[in-house]
N, C-alpha and C positions, 0 to 999 in steps of 0.2 A: 504493500498500501504505501503510496506516496504523500512524502509530509507536505502540508502545506507550507508556501513560499513564506506568512507571517508566522510561522514555528521558528523559522530561520531570520527574522528580523528583530523578532522580539527578545531572542537569545544574545543576539548579535548587540544589541539596546542596551541587554542587564550587562553582560561583560564590560561594555567596555562607556556606556551612564546608567553604572548602576542604581538603581529607584528602590528606597528601601522604606521600611515600617516606619513613620513618626512613634511610636508606638515604641518596641521594644529595636529598633533595628533593624529587624529581618530581611533579607533580600532579594525573598521568596514568593513578592507578593505581585498582582497586576501592574501595570505599567498607569495605570488610572484608581488605583486605589491610593487610600491614604494611611490607612493601616491592615493591616494584615490580619486574616481570619479570627488567628487567636485573638489579637485585642479587642476588634469589634464583638468579638464574641463576652469579655468582661467588661465594656462601660454600663457603670453600674444607671440603669434607665431605669427613670423614676414613675413613669406613666401617669404624674403631673396632670398633664394636658387634657387626659380622659376625664379627669374627677375633680367637682368641684369641692370646694373646701378643704383640701387639698395642702399642706404643710405654709405654702406659697403665702395663698390668700390667708391664713392661719394668722400668716407673720404683721397684715394689714389689715386685717379685724379691725373693726372700731376705730379706725386711724384716717382714713380715706377711702370711698364709696370706689372699690376694686369692681368692676363688673366680673372679668375674669386670670385671674395667672399662674403661671408654672413653670415648671425649671427640667431640663430635658433628665440632668443626670446628675446623680449624688455626687459631692463633690468630696473627698475623700482627702488627709493630709498624705501625700506621698505616692497618692494614687494616678491612675492616668489622665484622671481627666483635669486633676489639677498639676500635673505634668502639662498639657494639650493648651492650657491657660496660661499659664508661664511663659511654652514658648512664642505663646502670642504675643503677651503683653512688653516681654522682655529679652524675648530672644528673636525679634522681627519677623517672627513664621506667620505669616496673612495666611498661610493654606490652612494655620491648624484651625484658624479662623473661621472663615468660611469652610472646610468640618465641621465644626463645632453647629454653627450657621443652618447648613443643609440637611443637620440630621434634625433640627427643631424644624424647621421648614417643611420637612416631610410630616412631621406630629400637628401644627399646628394650619396645617391644611386640610388633615384628615377630623379635624378636630370643633365639630359644629361652636364649643361654647367660643371660638375665635373668629365664626365669622363675619361677625358683624363689624369686626378691623378695617379701617381706613385709609390707616397711616400707619408706618415704623417709623418713630422717632429713637434712634440709640442716645443711650445718657449723655448728656454732654459733658465732656472735659475743660477743664477750665483753658483757654488758650496758651497758657506758657506750658501748662504738661501738655497738650498736645505737640505743642514743637517738640519737646524734648524728647518726646517718642517718638516725632513722625507721623504720628496715626493716631486714630481712638478707636480701638476694639472694638468699641460698640456698635461702631460703623461698619467693621468688617464681616464682625458675623452677620450685622441685616444684611450684607452683598451675598454671604453666605443661601440666609433666608428666601431671598431673592429669586437665589438659582431657581427653587424649587415649589415657592409660592412667591404667584407675582403682586406683589402691596406695591403701591409706590413708599417712599423713601423723603425723611423731611431732614433736615440737619439745620436749618437755618431758623425758625421758629422757636427754639427754646437755648436761651445762652447759661453758659453758669458764672458768675460773678467772682466768685471766693476762691481761692487757690490752699487747696488744702493738702495735708502728709497723706500717707497711707493710713486710710480707712480697715486694712485688719485687725488692728490693735484696739479695746476700749470695748467699756458697752454700749448699750442700746441709748442710754442716757447723754455721755459724748459724745456720743458719736452723730446723736441729731442737734445738740448745740452746734459743735463743730458744720451743721450742712445747713443750719439757721437764714434763711435769704440767700441762700448759695446761688437759688436759679432762678431765670424769668423769665415770661412768654415775651422775648423781644419780637417777633415777628407774628401775633396776633392772631390779625386777618387769613394765617396760611394754615392754621388749622381750628378754627372759628367752624363750631357745631360739627365737628369730628371723630370717629369715636377711633384712638390712637391705640399703638401697642406701643408701650416702652420698655426699650432691648439692653441688657446690660448683662457681663461673662458671668457672674457670679453673685448668690447674694447668700448676705447672712444676716445682717440684722435686721437690712432694707431702710438703713436711714436714708442714705442718699435718694434712692427708687422715690422715697416716700416724700422727699422734699421736692425734687422735682416734678412728681405728679399731684402737688398743691398748686405748683407754679402752672401746672396745666390749666388745671381744673379752674383755674381763675380767670380762664379764655371762655366763652360762653358757647352751651350748647355742648362742650367738651365732655368724651367718657372717659373712661383710661381705664386700661389693662396691664399686666405687667410678663415679661417671659424671658426669662434667661437662660444659660446654658446649663448651668447647675445652682444645684443647693447645698448650700455648709452644712452637713450633717452635726 
């Protein structure tokens, strides 16, 4: 039986231009894949997008009138999802963000709880921090979402006014104090009467997302939903 020429081409590409798994470094994955089958199998999926009153929605209960909320994966210390988010935020691995976004987009597309969404808004970074990093990781995740779930992206309607250091340390009260009045709706006409899905990489206390949501909800006719790639356990 003749061996298809694509087999030779793929073998040649893998030999001279190796394509490796971004999770474990294995070099036996398809040239279009981001993770190998083993790493894909270990991703800690939450199924939150399918469930009302899930842990993400409970974070904001009684604080903001959230329509729907969810995260794709659990975030464990030293786990695969933490590795991918660190690659995105600190190693300029934009492909990791788009991969996480595609995972989110497939779930969001299938969930009736998010069918009402008009616009995606990535949680804004302060201009200084975005300049230092070179990009907003939440926007990169949005780009991945839109590859599989065709929604409009809005990046200019909400701005971040206050520069803060990392929010990974500290309790909810301290984080809320740091974020108070940190956002404002700089172009309210862009989001007036729109159902907004606010996007971020990971949720812990939710202080930043809560503060940004409050700024969005000050605009007439808006509703807010929240989606993140990961939820901290």
